[in-house]
N, C-alpha and C positions, 0 to 999 in steps of 0.2 A: 350265450351263443352269439355268433357274429351276425351282424345286421346285413340283410339283403334289401337294398333300397329299390329293387325293381317293382314297378307299379303295374298291376293288371287293369286297373281302372282308376278313373279320377273321381274322387268323392267331392262332396260339397265342402267337407273339412279341409281337404287339400287345396281347393281353389281359394277359400278364405284365408288359409295360412299363407299361401303364395303371394295373395294381395298384401297381407300384412308384412310378409318378408320384403316386398318391393319398397315399402316405406322404411323398413329397417335398413336396407341397403343404402337408401338415400340418406338416412341419418348417419350411417357409418362413413359415407363418402365425405361428410362434413367434419368428421372427427379429426382433430389435430394432435391429440396426445393419448396416452395409455389410459388416463382416467376417463376421458370421454368414451373411448372404445369399450372399456370394461363396464361402465354404467349402461351402455346401450345393449351390449351382449348379455349381460346378466339378466336384465328385464325381458329381453326378446326371447331368449332360450326357454323361459318358463311359459310366457303368454302364447308363443307360436304352437306349442304342443299341449297346453293345457295341464302341464305337470304341476306337482305340489311344491317343487323346488327346483332350482337350477343354479349352477356355479360356473364360474369362469376361471380357468387354471392356466398358469403360465410356467414354463420350465425355467428353473433358476439353477443352472449347474446340474448337480445330481439330486436336486429337490423339486417337489411340486409346490408352487406357491398359489394358494387359493385367494385370488385377487378380489373377486366380487361374487355376490350371491343374491338371489331373490327367492325366498322360501317362506313357508308357513311357520317355521321355527328356525332358530339359528343353526348353522352348520359349521363351516370351518374358515370363515372369512378372516384373512390376515394371517393365517397360519401356514406353516411349511412342513412337509413330510418327505421322507425319502422316496425317490422314484420307485424303489422296489417294494414299498409298503403300502401303496395305494393303487386304486384302479385307474386313475387318471395317469399315473406313471406307467402302467402296463399298456395303456393305449398309446402313449407317446413312444415308448420304447419298441413296441411292435408296429407302430404306424397303422393301426387298425381300429375300427370301432369296436365296442363291446357292449352287449346287452346282458344284464343279470336280473332275471325275474325274482330270484330269491337271494338276498345278500347274505343270509345265514347259511346258505348251502353251496357257496362258491368259494374255493380256496384262495382266489385272488383278492378276496374282500378281508381287510383287517377287522374282524367282527367287532372287537372291543371298542373301535373308534366309532362304530355305528350304533351300538347299543343306546347311548344317550339321545339318539336322534329319532326322527319319525320315519326315516327311510327304510322301505321294505324292498323296493326294486329300483334299478337305476339303468341308464344307458349313457355311454361316454364316447364322444366323437373327437378324434385328434384334429388339431388345427394344423393343417397342411400335411399332406401324405408323405412328402419327401422331407425328411429331418423335421418332424413336428416340433413346434415351438410352444404348444399349449394344448388345451383340451377344453371341450364344453360338455358339461354333464347335466342330465335331467334325473330327477328323483321323484318317486311316488310313495305315498304313505300306506299304499296297499299293494298286494301282489298284482303286478301289472307287466305285461309283455308288449312293448310298443309296436305298433303297426309298421309296415314298410313305408307308409306315407309319413308317419311321424319321424322315422329315421331319415327319410329323404329330406325333409324340412330341416331337421337338426344338422345334417351334413351339409346342406346348402348354406346354413348359417355359418358353420364352421369354415367353409370355404371363403365366404364372404369376409369373415372375421380376419382370416389370413391376409387377405388383400388390404383390408383397412389397417391392420398393424404395420404392414410394410409401408403403406402410404403415410402413416403417422410418424413412423421412424424416419422416412425420407423427409417429411416436412420439418421434423425437429432438426435434422441434419442441415437442411437448407437454411433454416432460421439461424443456426449456429454459424453457418458459413457467411450468411449475410451480416450477422453481428461482428464476425471476425473481419470482413471486408470493411464494415463501417469503422471499426476501430483502427484498422490499417490506414483507411482513408484520413481519419482524424489525425493519426501520428504523422502521416506524410504531410498533411497540411501544417501541422505545428512545426515539423522539421523544416518545411519550405520557409515558413515565417522566420524561423531561427536563422536559416541560411541567409535570408535577406538582411536580418539584423547584422549578422556577422559581415556580409559583404558591405553593407553600409558603413560599419565601423572601420573596415579596412580602406574603403574607398574615400572616406571623408573624415570622419571624427577622429580616427587615429593619425591620419596624414597631417592634420593641422598642428597637434602638439609635437609631432616628430619634426616638422618643418621649423617650428619655433626653436626646438632643442638644437638643431643643426645650425641654424642662424646665429643664435646667441653663443653657441660654442665657438663658431668662427670669430665672432666679434670679441669674444673674451680674450683670445690670444693677443689681441692688439689693443684692447681697451685701456684707457687711462685708469689709474687706481680708484678714482672717485666713481667710476662706472661699474667696477667689477662686482660690487655687492648687488647692484640692481640687476645685472645680467645674470648672476648666479640665482637671484630670486626668480627671475623669469624661467630659468632652466629648471629649478626645483618645482615650480608650479606646473610646468608642462609635464614633467616626469610624474607628478602626482596625478595629473589629469589622465595621463596614459595608463597609469596603474589602476585608477578608479574605473575607466572605461573597460579595460581588459577584465577586471573583476566582474563588472556588471554584465558584460556579454557573456562570460563564463557561467554566471548565475542563471541568466536567461536561458541559455542552450542546455544546461543541465536539467532544467525543468521538463525537457521533452520526455525523458524516461526516468522519473524519480524512483529511488528504492523505497519499498514499503517497509523494509526491515527496521527502519529507524523510528517507526511510530511507537510512542509511549506516552504515559501520562505526564503532561507538562503543566505546572502551576503557572498560569498566566502572569501573576504578580511577579514571579521570579524572572520570567522572560523580559517584562518591562524593566526590572531592575538592572538586568544585563544591558538592555538597550540604552538605558540612561547612562550606564557607565561608559558604553562605547561612544556615546554622543556628548559626554560631559564637556568637552571643550567647546563645541559649537553652541551648546545650550548656554554656557557661561558667556561666551562672546556675544551672543544675541540677547542676552538677559531675558531668556525664555523660562517658562515654567511648564513642567509636565506633571500632571496630576491624574489620579485615578481612584475609583472606589473599590468595593469588593469585587473580585474577578474570579471565575471559576477555574477548574482544571480543564485542559483539552487534550484529546487523544490526537497527537499530531507528531511530526518531526520537529525537534526544537530548533534546528537550523532554519527550517522554513518559517516558523513563528517569529524568530529574531529578524529575519530578512523582512518580513511583512511589516512588523510594527517599526522597525528601524527606518524603513523607507518612507512610511507614512509620517512618522514623527519628524524626521529630518526634512521631509518635503514642507511640513508646516512651519518649522523653525526658519528655514533658509529662504523661503519665498514670502515671508512677511517682514513687516517692520520690526525692530527690537522691541522686546517686551511682550511678545505673543504668549498666550497661555494655550497649551494643548491638553485636552481632556480626553481620557480613554475611559470607555464605559460599555454598558450593556443595557438594552431595553427591548421590550416585546413589541414587535411590529407585525400586525396581521397574525398574531398567535405564535410567532416564531422568534426565539431568542436571537437578537441581532447585536453585533459588536459595532462600535463606532470609534473613530479618532477624529476629534473635532477641534478647531482652532477659532480664535476670535479675531482673525486677521481680516484682510481685505476682501476675501472671497474669490470665487472663480466665475468668470462671465459664462452665461448660459450656453452660448454656442461653443464653449471650449470644454464642457464637463465630460464629454464622451471622448474628444480627441486627446485629452491628457493622458489616456490609458494606451495610446498607441506609441510604439517604439519611436524614440528620438523626437517626440513632440514636446516642446518647451514653451511655457508661457512667458518666460523672461530668459534672457541670456546670462548664463553663470558659467564661469570657467570650471567650477567644481561639480557641475551637474552632467551626468551622462545621458539624460533623456530616456533612461530605461527603468527608473525607479518604480513608477506606477504601473508599467507594463509588467514588471516582475510581480508586483502585488496582485494583478489580475490573474497571472498564471498560477500563482500559489493557491489563491482562493478557489480557483476552478479545479485544482487538483483534489480538493476536498468536497467537490459538488456544490460550491457556493458561487455567489455572484457579488461583485463589488461595484458600488456606484457612488457618485459625488453629488451631494446636495449643497446648495449655497445660495445666499442672498447678498446682493451688493452691500458691502460695508459690514456685513454680519458674520464673516468667516466662512469656512468651508468644512463639511463634515463628510467623511467617508464611511459608509455603511457596508457590513459584509457579514456573512454567516460562516461559522465553523462548527464542527462536530464537538459538542461538549462531553466531558466525562466527570461529572460531579461525583466526588467521593467524600461525603461528610465524615467518614470514619477513618480518614487517612492518619497513619501513625505519625508521630513526631519525626521520625527519620524520613518519611516520604515527603512531609511538608518542609523539612530542612535537610535537603539531600546532602549538604556539606557536613552534616553531623554536628551542627553548632551546639555549643554548650559551654557557657562561661565558667562553670565550675569544674571543667575537665583540665587537668594538667598534663603536660606533654613532656615525657622524659626524652633526653637526647637520644637514647637508644631506640626510641620509637619513630624518630624522624627518618623518612625514606631517603635513599640516596639515588640521585638521577645522573645518568651519564649522557651527554650530548655528543654525537659523533657527526662531525661535518668538516669537510676539507677547506671550506671558505671562512676566513676569519670574520668577515663582515656578517655572514649569516650566524655564526656563533654568538656574535654581540647582539644581533637583532633578537635571536631566540631567548637568550638570557634576559634581555630587557623586557620583551613582551610577556614572557611566562613566569618570570621569577622576581626580577628587581622591581619593575613597575607595580605589579599586584602585591608586592612584598610577601611573596609565598616562601615560607620557611622550608628548607630541605637542605640536604647535603648535596652540593652541585659540583660535578666534574665534567671535563670536556677533553676530547682528543680530536686530532685532525685527520685520522685515517682509520680504515677498517682493521688493518693488522694490529695496531695498538689497541683498539677496542677488544679485539679477540684475545689478545694477551691478558688484558685485565680480567675479561670474563673467565678465562681459563684458569685463573688463580683460584685454588681451592678456598682461600679466605675471602673471596671478593663479596662485597655487600651490596652490589648494584640491585636496585628494586624496579627501575624503569630506565629504558633507553629511548632517546629521541634520535632517530637514525636517518641520516640523509640518504637519498637514493643514488644520486649521481656522484660517485667518488672515483678517483683513479685507483688502479690496482685492485682493491676489493671493493666492489660497489655495495649498496645497502642490501640489495636482494641476496647477494652471495653471503653476506654476513648473517642475514636473517636466517637463511637456509642452514647455515652452520649452527646457529643458535638452536633452531628447532630440531636439529639432529643430535643435540647434546642432552641426554636424560637429566643431567644436573641442572639445566637451564630451562626446562620445559615450562616452568611456572613464571619465567621472567616476562614482564610486560614490555612489549616493543611497540612504539608509535613511529610510523614512517613519516618522514618530512620531505616535501618537494615543492619547488616553485611552480610546478605544473599540475593541473587537475587532469591529466591524461587518463582517461578511463581504464585502458588496459593496465596501466601502473597501479591504480586503485584496486583493480580486480586481483592482480597478482599479489599485492600486499595482503589482501584478505585471504587468499588461497594459502599463502605461506604462514599464516597465523598471526599477523600483526593485529594489535588491538585497535588501531585506528590510523587515519591518514590526515596529516595536517599540511595545509598550504602555507608557504612561506610568503611574507613574514606571518608567523602564526599568531592566532588570536586566542586570548586566554579563555574566552567563553568556549571555543571549540575544544581546547585542551581539557577544560573542566569536565565538559560532557564525556569525552573519551574516559578520563580518569574515574568518573562516577560509575561507569559500567564494569569496573575491574574489581575482582574479589580480593585482590591482594593489596589494594591501596584505597585510601580515602582522604578527602579534604576536611579539615577540622578547624573550626574557629573557636579559639579558647578565650575570646574576649580581647586579646591584643593583636590579633591578625590571623591570617590563614596559615596552616601548616599542612604539608603533605606527609602523611604518616602511613605506616603498615597497618592494614585493616585489623590485624589481630591485636593491635596495641590498645 
């Protein structure tokens, strides 16, 4: 029967229950999430009416979700039932309370679900009369028809619960909005900092090498022969400084919105090996040593890790006297695994140990220093939730400590530990070697690409090159073409790289062909368009072998193999 909450008199029970309800309302007013509301309501629904059990049900689409219960025996907490198959669903669908003195005599009750329970009678109140969002139920272990006072108390609780749920939802939305605003504020702050770095680079640090280039270019036209080599050296050094500064500013600003898709297991020892290769010249010139012990795997972007360790190692080598030793390791500090890059050089003055992480702060003047290396290190470490600091003692060197998320995998397969697929006993047939086509309209860029990716690292492959997109398309259209990989310049006359890539992806015969886009610009829309068109990766000119190797390692059709005599690029099925 339907409940009639009209009261003809006020009993002692009702007064006590209302006093208890006031306390419940106060508790609900402080509830900030669903768990808190459900815990309060589940207990209150039973204690307010003296029932043997109570349940708190929420509507979940076309199902009833039994969120919480307080009862003398288990009911249905955590379970879901169709709206049409339970009494709570009836109360919500009809937006009316329901009282059932005998659960075995009412057609709305799924009798088989009740047989294992203690329930003989029940009352169910919808939460909110307009479009109910849930229900509160009371159960008795004996035949019982609740009084008008009991139903009034239960309905008051349901009404209060409706408000509490709306408040909790509003609070959660506000919390989400606050978090979003805080994140936006942080991004704006970082972008403002990056803009300041960029502005400083344009206003000062880039102007100086440009001025030098212009001045010595003018002098070179009229210089005597014995001065030309010197002037050309000055011009070359200024150009290198400009390139280094542009690269550093680009690295710094790209860290404003780093992509998470590049995160993978990276073996730190392999990262250090790459860095040592990149810094081989300055390490040799400075008679430095770079040593490390056992190092773990890290879940990170390999590019970030190389930037981090390369900047720290180069900083130690270049800012100390020849013969410095740089040690990379890991130790436990305050119960946390912490990495360090330590040198035995002159150290860093105490008043400079924080300033060196600021953009364009330098301890010494060097033409080959951008002043952004340590600032980039701090940005990278912060991306992974860590902090970096410098510890030093006069004459005892400097140590940079930082934390990164480890990903220890003792059971790594040999292939994972050796991503190049190294194996001295493997022989490589000529037919297994991959064919690479470089497409670039600039002769100088063709030479730089061949030197950086193939000749200098002595990478064995079948190498071809063409100067325009039409010729490349003609080669690819040949039914007998054996091209496995294309390095494709973006900015070319007639047919640009994007147009050619679109043609390639529109040809079913070429859908498995690996294409890597190449550009002298890290323009984000170009990178995004390359990915959208199906490019395997994006290389900045002049390309670096480590970046090329990372892209190739992720391709199913290719792999790098070391047969003991050198690296080869082969088809992965070989």
